[in-house]
C-alpha positions in Angstrom: 13.6 27.2 26.3 15.9 23.6 26.0 12.4 21.6 27.0 11.9 21.7 23.3 13.8 18.6 23.0 11.5 16.4 25.1 8.8 14.0 23.7 6.2 16.3 25.1 7.6 19.6 23.7 7.9 17.6 20.0 4.2 17.9 19.6 3.7 21.5 20.7 2.9 24.4 18.7 6.2 26.5 18.6 7.0 30.2 17.7 8.6 30.3 14.4 9.7 32.6 11.2 7.9 32.0 8.0 10.4 29.3 5.8 12.2 28.6 8.5 13.3 24.5 9.4 10.9 24.6 12.4 8.0 25.3 9.7 9.1 22.4 7.5 9.8 24.2 4.3 13.1 24.7 4.1 13.8 23.0 1.0 17.6 22.2 1.0 17.3 21.0 4.7 14.5 18.8 3.9 16.3 16.8 1.1 19.2 16.2 3.4 16.8 14.8 5.8 15.3 12.7 3.3 18.3 11.4 2.2 19.1 10.5 5.9 15.6 8.3 6.2 16.5 6.6 2.4 20.1 5.6 3.5 18.8 4.1 7.1 15.3 2.9 6.6 15.4 1.8 2.8 18.1 -0.9 2.8 16.7 -2.4 5.8 13.1 -2.6 4.4 14.6 -3.9 0.9 16.4 -6.8 2.6 13.3 -7.7 4.7 10.8 -7.8 1.6 13.3 -9.7 -0.6 14.2 -12.2 2.1 10.4 -13.2 2.3 9.7 -13.0 -1.3 12.6 -15.5 -1.8 11.3 -17.6 1.0 7.6 -17.4 -0.4 8.7 -18.5 -3.6 11.6 -20.7 -3.6 9.4 -23.6 -3.7 8.7 -22.9 -7.4 13.0 -23.3 -7.9 12.5 -26.3 -5.3 10.6 -27.6 -8.0 12.8 -28.1 -10.3 15.4 -29.7 -8.2 12.9 -32.8 -7.6 10.9 -31.7 -4.7 7.6 -33.5 -6.4 9.4 -36.7 -7.0 10.7 -36.8 -3.6 7.7 -36.2 -1.9 5.5 -38.5 -3.6 3.3 -35.6 -4.9 0.5 -36.2 -7.6 -2.1 -34.4 -9.4 -2.5 -30.7 -8.2 -0.7 -31.3 -4.7 2.0 -29.3 -5.5 -0.1 -26.4 -6.8 -2.4 -27.0 -3.8 0.9 -26.7 -1.4 1.7 -23.4 -3.0 -1.6 -21.8 -3.0 -2.5 -23.0 0.5 0.3 -20.4 1.8 -2.0 -17.6 0.9 -5.1 -19.2 3.3 -3.4 -18.2 6.3 -2.0 -14.9 4.6 -4.7 -13.7 3.7 -6.5 -14.3 7.1 -3.4 -12.6 9.0 -2.9 -9.4 6.9 -5.9 -7.4 8.6 -5.3 -8.3 12.2 -1.2 -7.7 11.3 -1.5 -4.2 10.4 -4.0 -3.5 13.2 -1.8 -4.4 16.2 1.3 -2.9 14.5 1.2 0.1 16.8 0.2 -1.6 19.9 3.8 -4.3 19.6 5.4 -1.5 17.9 6.9 -2.2 14.5 10.5 -2.9 15.2 9.3 -5.6 17.4 6.4 -6.9 16.1 8.6 -7.1 12.4 11.5 -8.7 14.2 9.6 -11.1 15.1 7.6 -12.2 12.5 10.4 -12.2 10.7 12.8 -14.5 13.1 9.4 -17.1 12.8 9.1 -17.2 9.2 13.0 -18.0 9.0 12.7 -20.6 11.2 9.5 -22.1 9.5 11.4 -21.3 5.9 14.7 -23.7 6.8 12.5 -26.5 8.4 10.3 -26.5 5.4 13.4 -27.9 4.0 13.1 -30.5 6.1 9.9 -32.1 5.7 9.2 -35.7 4.2 5.5 -36.0 3.2 2.5 -34.0 1.2 1.0 -32.9 5.1 4.4 -31.7 7.0 4.5 -29.7 3.5 1.3 -28.6 3.5 1.7 -27.5 7.3 4.7 -25.6 6.9 3.3 -23.5 4.2 0.3 -22.6 6.1 2.6 -21.9 9.1 4.6 -19.9 6.8 1.6 -18.0 5.4 0.6 -16.6 9.0 3.8 -15.7 10.0 4.6 -13.8 6.5 1.4 -12.0 6.4 2.4 -8.7 8.4 5.4 -8.3 6.5 4.4 -6.1 3.1 1.5 -4.4 4.9 3.4 -3.5 7.6 6.0 -2.4 5.9 4.2 0.0 3.6 2.8 1.2 6.8 5.8 1.7 8.6 7.3 4.0 5.2 4.2 6.1 5.9 5.5 7.1 9.3 8.1 8.6 7.9 7.5 9.9 4.2 4.8 12.5 2.9 2.4 10.7 0.2 4.8 13.0 -2.1 7.5 10.9 -1.5 6.2 7.5 -0.9 5.9 5.6 -4.8 9.4 6.1 -5.2 10.1 4.4 -1.5 7.6 1.8 -2.8 9.9 1.2 -5.6 12.7 0.3 -4.0 10.7 -2.4 -2.3 9.9 -4.2 -5.7 13.0 -3.7 -6.8 14.5 -5.7 -3.8 11.3 -8.5 -4.8 12.8 -8.3 -8.5 16.4 -9.0 -6.9 15.4 -11.8 -4.6 13.6 -13.4 -8.0 16.6 -13.4 -10.3 19.0 -13.9 -7.4 17.1 -16.8 -6.0 17.3 -18.4 -9.5 20.9 -18.3 -9.3 21.4 -18.8 -5.9 19.0 -21.9 -6.1 21.1 -22.9 -9.6 24.4 -22.6 -7.1 23.0 -24.5 -4.0 21.9 -27.7 -6.4 25.1 -28.6 -6.5 25.2 -29.2 -3.1 23.1 -32.3 -4.3 23.2 -35.6 -2.5 25.3 -33.4 0.2 24.8 -35.0 3.6 22.6 -37.2 2.4 19.8 -34.6 1.4 18.4 -33.9 -2.1 19.3 -30.1 -3.6 15.9 -28.8 -3.0 16.4 -29.4 0.7 19.5 -27.7 0.2 17.5 -24.6 -1.6 15.2 -24.2 1.2 17.7 -24.3 4.4 20.0 -22.1 2.8 17.7 -19.2 1.6 15.7 -19.6 4.8 18.6 -18.8 6.9 18.9 -15.1 6.1 15.5 -14.0 7.7 16.3 -15.3 10.9 19.4 -13.0 10.6 17.4 -10.2 9.5 15.1 -11.0 12.3 17.7 -10.2 14.9 19.0 -6.9 13.2 15.5 -5.5 12.5 15.5 -5.2 16.5 18.2 -3.0 17.2 18.3 -1.0 13.6 14.9 0.0 12.8 13.2 3.2 15.2 9.6 2.7 15.7 8.5 6.5 14.8 10.4 9.5 14.3 10.8 10.7 17.4 12.7 7.6 18.5 14.7 7.5 15.6 18.5 7.8 17.1 20.0 8.9 13.8 17.9 11.9 13.8 19.0 15.5 15.8 16.4 17.2 17.6 16.0 20.3 15.3 15.5 17.1 12.4 12.9 15.1 14.5 11.0 18.8 15.1 11.0 19.2 11.2 9.5 16.0 10.7 6.5 16.7 12.5 6.4 20.0 10.8 6.6 18.4 7.6 3.5 16.1 8.7 1.7 19.4 10.1 2.2 20.4 6.4 0.1 17.7 4.9 -3.6 18.6 4.7 -5.3 15.9 7.7 -2.6 14.9 9.0 -2.9 15.4 12.6 -1.5 14.0 16.2 -4.6 12.1 17.0 -5.4 11.4 13.4 -2.0 9.0 13.6 -3.3 7.1 16.5 -5.5 4.2 15.9 -9.1 4.6 16.1 -11.8 1.7 15.4 -14.1 3.9 13.6 -11.4 5.0 11.2 -11.2 1.0 10.5 -14.8 0.6 10.0 -14.9 3.4 7.2 -12.3 1.5 5.3 -14.4 -2.0 4.5 4.7 -14.0 -9.5 5.6 -17.7 -8.1 5.1 -19.0 -11.6 7.4 -17.3 -13.6 10.0 -20.1 -14.0 7.5 -22.7 -14.9 5.7 -20.3 -17.6 9.8 -19.7 -19.2 10.2 -23.3 -19.1 6.9 -24.0 -21.0 8.6 -21.8 -24.1 11.0 -24.4 -24.9 13.1 -27.4 -24.0 15.1 -25.1 -21.8 17.8 -26.5 -19.5 17.4 -25.6 -15.3 19.6 -23.1 -15.2 18.7 -21.8 -18.8 15.4 -21.1 -17.3 16.9 -19.5 -13.9 19.0 -17.1 -16.4 16.1 -16.3 -18.4 13.7 -15.2 -15.6 16.2 -12.5 -14.6 16.2 -9.7 -17.4 12.7 -10.0 -16.8 12.3 -9.3 -13.7 15.1 -6.3 -13.8 13.3 -4.5 -16.6 10.3 -5.0 -14.4 11.7 -3.1 -11.4 13.8 -0.3 -13.5 10.5 0.3 -15.4 8.4 0.8 -12.0 11.5 3.1 -10.2 11.1 5.5 -13.3 7.7 5.6 -13.3 7.5 5.8 -9.7 9.6 8.7 -9.9 8.0 10.4 -12.5 4.3 10.2 -10.4 5.8 11.1 -6.9 6.8 14.2 -9.1 3.9 14.9 -10.8 1.7 13.3 -8.1 -0.2 11.2 -10.9 -1.2 7.8 -9.9 -4.5 6.7 -12.5 -3.1 7.6 -15.5 -0.3 5.3 -14.9 -1.7 2.3 -13.4 -4.1 2.4 -16.4 -1.4 3.0 -18.9 0.4 0.0 -17.4 -2.6 -2.3 -17.0 -3.4 -2.3 -20.7 0.5 -3.4 -21.2 0.3 -6.3 -19.2 -3.2 -7.2 -21.2 -0.9 -6.8 -24.4 1.6 -9.5 -22.9 -1.3 -11.9 -22.0 -3.0 -11.4 -25.5 0.2 -12.3 -27.2 0.7 -15.4 -25.1 -2.3 -16.8 -26.2 -1.5 -16.7 -29.7 0.4 -19.4 -30.9 4.0 -17.8 -31.9 7.5 -18.9 -31.6 9.3 -18.8 -28.4 10.9 -15.3 -29.1 7.7 -13.7 -29.4 6.3 -15.6 -26.5 9.7 -14.6 -24.9 8.9 -10.4 -25.6 5.3 -10.8 -24.5 6.6 -12.0 -20.6 8.6 -8.8 -20.8 5.3 -6.6 -21.4 3.9 -8.7 -18.7 6.4 -7.7 -16.1 6.7 -4.1 -16.9 2.5 -3.8 -16.7 2.5 -5.8 -13.7 5.2 -4.4 -11.9 3.6 -0.6 -12.4 -0.4 -1.2 -12.4 0.3 -3.3 -8.7 2.6 -1.4 -7.4 1.3 2.5 -7.9 -2.0 1.4 -6.6 0.0 0.3 -3.3 0.9 4.3 -2.9 -2.5 5.8 -4.6 -4.8 4.2 -1.4 -2.4 5.5 1.6 -1.9 8.9 0.1 -5.9 9.2 0.0 -6.3 7.8 3.8 -4.3 10.5 6.2 -6.2 8.6 9.2 -3.9 5.9 10.6 -6.5 3.8 11.6 -8.4 3.8 8.4 -5.3 3.6 6.0 -3.8 0.3 8.2 -7.1 -1.5 7.7 -7.4 -0.2 4.1 -4.2 -1.3 3.1 -4.5 -4.6 5.1 -7.4 -5.3 2.7 -6.3 -3.7 -0.6 -3.1 -6.5 -0.1 -5.5 -9.1 1.4 -7.3 -9.1 -1.4 -4.5 -8.7 -4.0 -2.8 -11.7 -2.8 -6.3 -14.0 -2.8 -4.9 -14.6 -6.4 -2.6 -16.8 -5.1 -4.8 -19.1 -3.9 -6.1 -19.3 -7.4 -2.9 -19.2 -9.7 -1.7 -22.6 -8.9 -4.7 -24.1 -10.5 -5.3 -22.2 -13.7 -1.4 -22.6 -14.0 -1.6 -26.5 -13.9 0.8 -28.8 -15.0 -1.4 -30.7 -17.5 -1.9 -27.4 -19.2 2.0 -27.0 -20.1 3.2 -25.8 -22.6 0.5 -23.0 -23.8 -1.7 -22.6 -20.5 -4.3 -20.9 -22.5 -6.5 -20.9 -19.2 -4.0 -19.2 -17.1 -3.2 -16.5 -19.7 -6.9 -15.4 -20.5 -7.9 -15.5 -16.8 -4.9 -13.2 -16.1 -5.7 -11.1 -18.9 -9.3 -10.6 -18.1 -8.3 -9.6 -14.3 -5.8 -6.8 -15.9 -8.9 -5.8 -17.7 -11.3 -5.6 -14.7 -8.1 -3.6 -13.1 -7.6 -1.2 -15.5 -11.5 -0.6 -15.5 -11.2 -0.3 -11.8 -8.3 2.4 -12.0 -10.0 4.6 -14.5 -13.8 4.7 -12.3 -11.3 5.0 -9.6 -9.2 8.2 -11.7 -12.9 9.7 -12.7 -14.0 9.6 -9.1 -11.3 11.3 -7.4 -10.9 13.8 -10.2 -14.6 14.5 -9.7 -14.7 14.9 -5.9 -11.6 17.0 -6.3 -13.4 19.5 -8.5 -16.5 19.9 -6.7 -14.2 20.7 -3.5 -12.5 23.0 -5.6 -16.0 24.9 -6.5 -16.4 24.7 -2.8 -19.3 22.6 -2.9 -18.5 20.4 0.2 -17.6 23.9 2.5 -21.1 23.4 4.3 -19.5 20.4 6.1 -16.7 22.7 8.2 -18.9 25.7 9.1 -18.5 26.2 12.7 -15.5 24.3 13.1 -11.9 24.9 14.2 -8.6 24.0 12.4 -8.1 21.4 14.3 -11.6 20.2 14.1 -11.0 20.3 10.3 -7.7 18.6 10.0 -9.6 15.5 12.1 -12.0 15.1 9.2 -9.2 13.2 7.4 -10.0 12.7 3.6 -13.8 14.0 4.3 -12.5 17.6 4.8 -13.1 19.6 2.1 -9.4 20.9 2.2 -8.8 17.4 1.5 -7.5 16.7 -2.3 -7.2 13.3 -3.4 -4.4 11.8 -5.0 -5.8 11.4 -8.9 
């Protein structure tokens, strides 16, 4: 019947031949479908995150062009203006994820992107410390929903075996923002004095404008879900549902929002660091940050690809957390500029992987939508809490060695490695227990649909380790 093409029929069980497209196991068809998803989703996701990252950290570049002097900032006021963004950023991350589906992804992501773009642009016109703080607070509130929202959005279209690499593309965009942001700031710096405005104002104004444009593009370009994706054929939409059904515990109901699922869940200063390594000019500092960002992003892409193929997360997260620890350890020692610059590469390589993979590890182990969105929001909020602390542990008075900052960062890397090790051990233990059938009593008397509805609590579910 032709009724198969309607939305209601897309969710029904259909008679299919084993190995067919309808069963979600046609591998050649799936490869072509994933490539199509990548072509339509990834460029937009990367552009959005790149704009967000740039608008959040360009205050570090503006600092090199006289922001502190013009606004008369004293003591730790610059550090406060950096960290205060994360106060509202943290407060809005979880609520933002919880309303993502209600307002629909394309509308919500488009709205917050335009809003933060306007705020970021207006920051270039501030004339006092208080107005700078106000803009940073508003910017944090507006940007809070983007990163966790994009991570959740990716889970609507990709399986857990595909997530790490797609997350990797987002990290590449962050690296591009860090690298190109420095070069762009250097170029914009030549506008210093144009129309009576200093270079730092031009940096904030010009780098905020792309987000306003991206917001309007997002509304028309992103689809809310596979069924509403105009670039997919009816056959591809049915396949998307079939391959989602193929994953244990990913039922239609599990992808809706349930409050009980929510209840169950509960480097901005790289230019400053590099400048401290020697007597560099502004343009030299900007140029020296680029290789660090680039190597970190490339490393993450390679590791993410391998991690997706092997479906192993913990081993890589632990290993690269240790690499970042080594990097910070070298920075703590009195060594040559070249050795310290090499340490920056180790830190970048380690952090990109040890921070990036856990952001995929968690949603891979939370098949139910409500638990996944709340947990992701909490995870990212806790991680971003460091943004409040960082400006103070890398205070100007500690230049050029920043002993306190490096020591705290090393300690946090060690804590992360220990935490990842525990999770790796615990998930492996649970999987082994389920393989032995020790939790099968949970599903006695339950139908297939009820078993799937248990999500990660189902004895048939296996955690990514």
